[in-house]
C-alpha positions as CSV (number, residue, x, y, z in Angstrom):
1,M,11.0,-21.9,2.8
2,S,14.3,-23.9,3.8
3,T,15.9,-21.2,6.3
4,L,18.8,-22.0,8.8
5,G,20.2,-20.2,11.3
6,S,24.1,-20.2,12.2
7,T,26.3,-21.4,15.1
8,T,28.4,-19.6,17.7
9,T,32.0,-19.0,16.6
10,G,33.7,-16.7,19.2
11,S,31.1,-14.6,19.2
12,T,28.6,-13.2,21.5
13,T,24.8,-14.8,20.8
14,S,22.0,-11.8,21.1
15,S,18.6,-12.0,23.0
16,I,15.7,-11.8,20.8
17,A,14.8,-8.2,19.3
18,T,11.2,-7.8,19.8
19,T,9.6,-4.4,18.4
20,G,7.2,-2.8,19.9
21,I,4.7,-3.4,17.0
22,T,5.1,-7.3,17.7
23,K,4.7,-7.0,21.7
24,A,1.4,-4.7,20.7
25,S,0.1,-7.5,18.5
26,I,0.7,-10.4,20.7
27,A,-0.7,-8.8,23.6
28,K,-4.2,-8.0,21.7
29,T,-4.6,-11.2,19.6
30,G,-2.5,-13.7,20.9
31,M,-1.2,-14.4,17.3
32,R,0.6,-12.4,14.9
33,Y,-0.3,-12.4,11.0
34,G,2.1,-12.2,8.2
35,F,2.1,-12.8,4.6
36,W,4.7,-13.8,2.0
37,L,4.8,-10.8,-0.6
38,P,4.1,-12.5,-4.0
39,V,7.5,-11.7,-5.9
40,F,6.9,-14.5,-8.1
41,G,3.6,-13.8,-9.2
42,G,1.8,-16.5,-7.3
43,W,2.2,-19.7,-5.3
44,L,0.8,-22.4,-6.9
45,R,2.6,-24.7,-8.9
46,N,-0.5,-26.1,-10.7
47,V,-2.1,-22.7,-11.9
48,E,-0.6,-20.4,-14.2
49,D,-2.4,-17.3,-14.1
50,E,-2.8,-16.1,-10.6
51,K,-4.4,-12.8,-11.3
52,M,-1.3,-11.2,-9.4
53,V,1.8,-10.2,-11.6
54,A,5.4,-10.0,-10.2
55,S,5.7,-6.3,-10.0
56,W,6.6,-3.3,-7.9
57,E,3.1,-1.6,-8.2
58,Y,1.5,-5.1,-7.3
59,V,3.5,-5.8,-4.1
60,R,3.3,-2.0,-2.9
61,D,-0.1,-1.7,-3.1
62,L,-0.6,-5.2,-1.7
63,A,1.8,-4.1,1.4
64,K,0.1,-1.0,2.1
65,K,-3.7,-2.4,1.9
66,A,-1.9,-5.0,4.3
67,E,-1.3,-2.7,7.1
68,T,-5.1,-1.8,7.0
69,I,-6.4,-5.0,7.2
70,G,-4.5,-5.9,10.3
71,Y,-1.4,-8.0,9.2
72,D,1.8,-7.4,11.2
73,L,4.5,-8.4,8.6
74,T,5.5,-9.4,5.4
75,L,8.2,-12.1,4.1
76,I,10.4,-10.9,1.1
77,A,11.6,-14.4,-0.6
78,E,15.0,-14.2,-2.1
79,L,15.8,-16.3,-4.9
80,N,17.0,-14.7,-8.3
81,L,15.1,-17.3,-10.1
82,N,11.4,-18.0,-10.3
83,D,11.2,-21.0,-7.9
84,I,7.0,-21.1,-8.7
85,K,6.2,-20.2,-12.2
86,G,9.4,-21.7,-13.7
87,V,13.0,-20.4,-14.1
88,D,12.1,-18.0,-17.0
89,A,9.0,-16.6,-15.5
90,P,9.9,-12.9,-13.9
91,S,10.6,-12.4,-9.9
92,L,11.4,-9.6,-7.9
93,D,14.9,-8.5,-6.2
94,A,14.0,-8.9,-2.7
95,W,16.7,-5.9,-1.1
96,S,15.6,-3.5,-3.5
97,T,11.9,-4.1,-3.2
98,A,12.7,-4.1,0.9
99,A,14.2,-1.0,0.6
100,A,11.5,0.6,-1.4
101,L,8.8,-1.2,0.6
102,A,10.5,0.9,3.7
103,A,9.6,4.2,2.4
104,V,6.1,3.6,1.5
105,T,4.9,1.6,4.5
106,E,4.5,2.6,8.0
107,R,3.9,-0.5,10.3
108,L,4.9,-3.4,8.3
109,E,7.6,-5.4,9.6
110,L,10.0,-6.3,6.6
111,M,11.5,-9.9,7.0
112,V,13.5,-10.3,4.2
113,A,15.2,-13.5,2.9
114,V,18.9,-13.3,2.9
115,R,21.5,-15.9,2.1
116,P,24.7,-15.7,3.2
117,T,26.1,-17.7,0.1
118,F,24.9,-14.7,-2.3
119,H,26.4,-11.8,0.1
120,N,29.7,-10.5,1.8
121,P,28.6,-10.3,5.5
122,A,29.8,-6.8,6.5
123,L,28.5,-5.4,3.3
124,L,25.0,-6.9,3.8
125,A,25.2,-5.7,7.5
126,K,25.8,-2.1,5.9
127,Q,22.7,-2.4,3.8
128,A,20.2,-4.3,6.1
129,A,21.6,-1.4,8.6
130,S,20.6,1.4,6.4
131,I,17.2,-0.2,5.4
132,D,16.6,-0.7,9.0
133,Q,16.9,3.1,9.5
134,M,14.9,4.1,6.6
135,S,12.0,2.1,8.1
136,H,12.3,3.2,11.5
137,G,13.3,0.0,13.1
138,R,10.8,-2.3,10.8
139,L,13.6,-4.6,9.3
140,T,14.6,-8.6,10.2
141,L,16.1,-11.0,8.4
142,N,15.1,-14.1,7.5
143,V,18.4,-16.1,7.1
144,V,18.6,-18.8,4.4
145,S,21.1,-21.8,3.8
146,S,20.8,-22.1,-0.7
147,W,19.4,-25.3,-1.6
148,W,19.0,-24.6,-5.6
149,K,22.4,-25.4,-7.1
150,D,21.3,-24.3,-10.6
151,E,20.3,-21.0,-9.6
152,A,24.1,-20.6,-7.9
153,T,25.7,-21.9,-10.8
154,K,23.6,-19.4,-13.1
155,Y,24.6,-16.4,-11.3
156,G,28.3,-17.4,-10.7
157,V,28.1,-18.0,-7.2
158,H,30.0,-20.8,-5.6
159,F,27.4,-23.7,-4.6
160,D,28.4,-25.5,-1.0
161,E,27.5,-28.8,0.1
162,H,25.0,-29.0,3.0
163,D,26.9,-28.9,6.0
164,D,29.4,-26.5,4.4
165,R,26.9,-24.1,3.8
166,Y,26.0,-24.1,7.4
167,A,29.0,-23.5,8.4
168,R,29.6,-20.7,6.6
169,T,26.2,-19.3,7.6
170,S,27.7,-19.6,11.1
171,E,30.6,-17.2,10.2
172,W,28.5,-14.8,8.0
173,L,26.2,-14.4,11.3
174,D,29.1,-13.2,13.6
175,V,30.6,-11.0,11.0
176,V,26.8,-9.5,10.7
177,D,26.4,-9.4,14.3
178,G,29.6,-7.8,15.1
179,C,29.4,-5.2,12.3
180,W,26.2,-4.5,14.0
181,K,27.1,-4.2,17.4
182,T,31.0,-3.0,17.5
183,Q,32.8,-0.5,15.4
184,G,36.0,-1.7,14.6
185,F,35.0,-5.0,14.6
186,S,37.5,-7.7,13.1
187,Y,36.9,-11.4,12.4
188,K,39.1,-14.5,10.9
189,G,37.5,-17.5,10.0
190,N,37.7,-20.1,7.4
191,Y,35.3,-18.2,4.7
192,Y,35.6,-14.5,5.7
193,D,38.6,-12.1,6.9
194,V,37.1,-8.6,8.2
195,R,39.5,-6.1,9.8
196,E,38.4,-3.1,11.9
197,N,35.0,-2.4,9.7
198,V,33.3,0.6,10.3
199,L,29.7,0.8,9.9
200,S,27.2,3.7,10.8
201,P,24.8,4.6,11.2
202,K,24.1,1.1,13.2
203,P,20.8,-0.5,13.0
204,V,17.7,1.3,15.1
205,S,16.4,-2.1,16.6
206,K,18.3,-3.1,19.5
207,P,20.5,-5.4,20.5
208,R,20.0,-6.0,16.7
209,P,17.4,-6.9,14.3
210,T,15.7,-10.2,14.5
211,L,17.1,-13.1,13.1
212,Y,14.8,-16.0,12.0
213,A,15.7,-18.8,10.3
214,G,14.4,-22.6,10.1
215,G,15.7,-25.9,9.2
216,E,14.9,-29.7,10.0
217,S,18.3,-31.1,10.1
218,E,20.1,-31.7,13.0
219,T,22.7,-29.4,11.9
220,A,20.1,-26.7,11.4
221,K,18.5,-27.3,14.6
222,N,21.5,-26.6,16.5
223,L,22.8,-24.1,14.7
224,I,19.5,-22.2,15.1
225,A,19.2,-22.9,18.3
226,A,22.6,-21.4,19.1
227,K,22.4,-17.8,17.4
228,C,19.1,-17.0,16.1
229,D,15.8,-15.3,17.7
230,A,12.9,-17.2,15.9
231,Y,12.6,-20.5,14.6
232,L,10.3,-20.7,11.3
233,M,8.6,-23.9,10.4
234,H,7.1,-25.3,7.0
235,G,3.7,-26.2,7.1
236,D,2.3,-29.0,9.5
237,A,-0.3,-30.0,11.8
238,P,-0.2,-28.7,14.8
239,E,1.1,-31.8,17.1
240,A,4.0,-32.1,14.6
241,V,5.0,-28.2,15.0
242,G,4.5,-28.6,18.7
243,K,6.9,-31.7,19.2
244,K,9.3,-29.2,16.9
245,I,8.7,-26.4,19.4
246,V,9.2,-28.5,22.4
247,D,12.6,-30.0,20.9
248,M,13.6,-26.4,20.0
249,R,13.1,-25.0,23.5
250,E,15.0,-27.7,25.1
251,R,18.1,-27.1,22.7
252,R,17.7,-23.4,23.7
253,E,17.4,-24.5,27.5
254,K,20.9,-26.5,27.2
255,L,22.5,-23.8,26.0
256,G,21.3,-21.3,28.7
257,L,19.6,-18.9,26.2
258,G,16.8,-17.0,26.4
259,P,13.0,-18.0,24.7
260,M,12.3,-17.8,20.9
261,T,9.9,-16.7,18.9
262,F,8.1,-19.6,16.7
263,G,6.3,-19.0,13.5
264,V,4.8,-21.7,10.7
265,A,4.4,-21.1,7.2
266,G,0.3,-21.9,5.8
267,Y,-1.7,-21.7,2.6
268,A,-5.1,-20.1,3.8
269,V,-8.4,-21.2,1.9
270,V,-11.2,-19.1,3.5
271,R,-15.1,-20.1,1.9
272,D,-18.5,-19.5,3.2
273,S,-18.5,-23.4,3.4
274,E,-16.2,-26.2,3.9
275,A,-17.1,-27.9,0.8
276,E,-16.3,-24.6,-0.8
277,A,-12.8,-24.5,0.4
278,L,-12.3,-28.1,-0.2
279,G,-13.1,-27.4,-3.8
280,E,-11.0,-25.1,-4.1
281,V,-7.9,-27.3,-2.9
282,E,-8.8,-29.9,-5.4
283,R,-8.3,-27.0,-8.1
284,I,-5.2,-25.8,-7.0
285,T,-3.5,-29.3,-6.2
286,D,-4.3,-30.7,-9.9
287,V,-0.7,-31.7,-10.8
288,K,-1.6,-32.1,-14.1
289,Q,-2.2,-28.5,-15.0
290,S,1.3,-27.5,-15.4
291,A,5.0,-28.8,-15.3
292,R,6.8,-25.7,-15.4
293,G,7.1,-24.9,-11.8
294,Y,8.3,-28.9,-10.9
295,A,11.7,-28.4,-12.4
296,N,13.2,-28.1,-9.3
297,Y,11.6,-30.4,-7.0
298,E,14.4,-33.0,-6.6
299,Q,17.2,-30.3,-5.9
300,W,14.4,-28.5,-3.0
301,V,14.0,-31.8,-1.9
302,T,17.8,-32.9,-1.6
303,G,19.2,-29.7,-0.9
304,S,16.5,-28.9,2.0
305,N,17.5,-32.3,4.2
306,L,13.9,-32.3,5.3
307,Q,12.4,-34.4,7.8
308,T,9.2,-35.0,6.2
309,E,8.6,-36.9,2.9
310,I,7.2,-34.5,0.4
311,S,4.7,-35.6,-2.3
312,L,4.3,-33.5,-6.0
313,K,1.0,-32.8,-4.4
314,D,2.7,-30.9,-1.3
315,Y,4.8,-29.5,-3.5
316,S,2.3,-27.9,-5.5
317,V,1.6,-25.6,-3.1
318,S,4.6,-23.6,-1.8
319,N,6.2,-24.8,1.6
320,R,3.9,-27.4,2.6
321,G,1.4,-24.7,3.3
322,L,-1.9,-27.0,3.2
323,R,-0.7,-29.3,5.8
324,C,-1.3,-26.6,8.5
325,G,-5.2,-27.2,7.4
326,F,-6.2,-23.4,7.3
327,V,-9.1,-24.4,4.8
328,G,-12.5,-24.3,5.7
329,T,-15.0,-21.6,7.1
330,P,-13.6,-18.3,8.8
331,E,-14.9,-20.3,12.5
332,Q,-13.1,-23.6,11.2
333,V,-9.8,-21.7,10.4
334,A,-10.1,-19.6,13.6
335,E,-10.3,-22.6,15.8
336,R,-7.5,-24.0,13.8
337,M,-5.3,-20.9,14.5
338,E,-5.9,-21.3,18.1
339,E,-4.5,-25.0,18.2
340,F,-1.5,-23.6,16.7
341,A,-1.4,-21.0,19.5
342,A,-1.8,-23.4,22.0
343,V,1.5,-25.2,21.3
344,G,3.4,-22.4,21.2
345,V,3.0,-20.7,17.8
346,D,3.5,-16.5,18.1
347,L,3.4,-16.4,14.2
348,V,1.4,-17.4,10.9
349,L,3.2,-16.5,7.4
350,L,0.4,-16.9,5.3
351,Q,0.0,-17.5,1.4
352,S,-3.3,-16.9,-0.4
353,S,-4.4,-16.7,-4.5
354,P,-5.1,-14.2,-5.6
355,Q,-3.4,-12.5,-2.7
356,A,-4.7,-9.3,-2.6
357,E,-8.3,-10.4,-2.6
358,E,-8.0,-13.5,-0.5
359,M,-5.8,-11.6,2.0
360,E,-8.6,-9.2,2.5
361,R,-11.0,-12.3,3.3
362,F,-8.9,-13.5,5.8
363,G,-8.3,-10.2,7.2
364,A,-12.1,-9.3,7.9
365,Q,-13.3,-12.7,8.6
366,V,-10.5,-14.5,11.0
367,I,-8.0,-11.5,11.9
368,R,-10.6,-8.9,12.4
369,S,-12.9,-11.2,14.4
370,K,-10.2,-12.6,16.6
371,T,-9.1,-9.2,17.3
372,V,-12.8,-8.2,18.6
373,A,-12.9,-11.4,20.5
374,A,-9.8,-10.8,22.3
375,V,-10.8,-7.2,23.3
């Protein structure tokens, strides 16, 4: 995921902007369920063909189906190269895909990843406001610090070092927030110079579209606590995730700011028996199957400045997803979800393979069963 927030540079910090859909979902089940849109054609670096193509038709049908089986949102990752299947493999553009999904879905929150390095902030604010209007207030942003130097080079984009990327993001968020809220907004910083911006129409979401972010360095956590609305985490055990939530809540309180939403990425394997589920894990983590998806391993680890050491086996599944332990029977996975809810997680962002079939299974056996129990 390798996501991050921004810091304050002369502008006010907004409180959480939670949609009515989100509030209803939390009240009903205690947990919101999201899924990563498979813009890369899968999530497994060891399995070449996951039976899901990186095409508009596949993600369109998946998003529409997700609305009927209980999912609350989709995360649309932004990379111009394929991080999972190798740089030469097809991948979908996040922003054109998000705009298209806004027109064919009705309920899903569209969380679009955005990297300040690749986007002028005032122009992005305009683009995001338009999609928010199209979707009637369903757009949110996952603000990401670029970590892949080779990708930036191939697209002619300047690549800052770690702390410089965060400094750029700080100013970038100030400009986006200012353009969304204030007609005639002006800003001058080290990275951006905007004068009397005019942005109309403004976003539907008030006070602004929700800003998600994640990161594990001290710089990242301080920035996110100061400026963002929600904190996203890589996959990990509930105990480790709970400690991160406590830490972020303390940072937030010291700043005198309101509560945050907390989300975690996970990879789900639901089967009729635990043995079947563990057998599937062995299959997808066999690192001898393929080397195509590992070419950027070192850049991801060093560029992300992670707290936790990542093995090649961890990296075989995107975003450390297996560490959450969403593996087993429907009852075991539902119990694991409760453990995460108990430490303060509001949202899980799930990956699975093949996505359509596994999401339907998860929806029927975990989401729906938990919804019925809550009612």
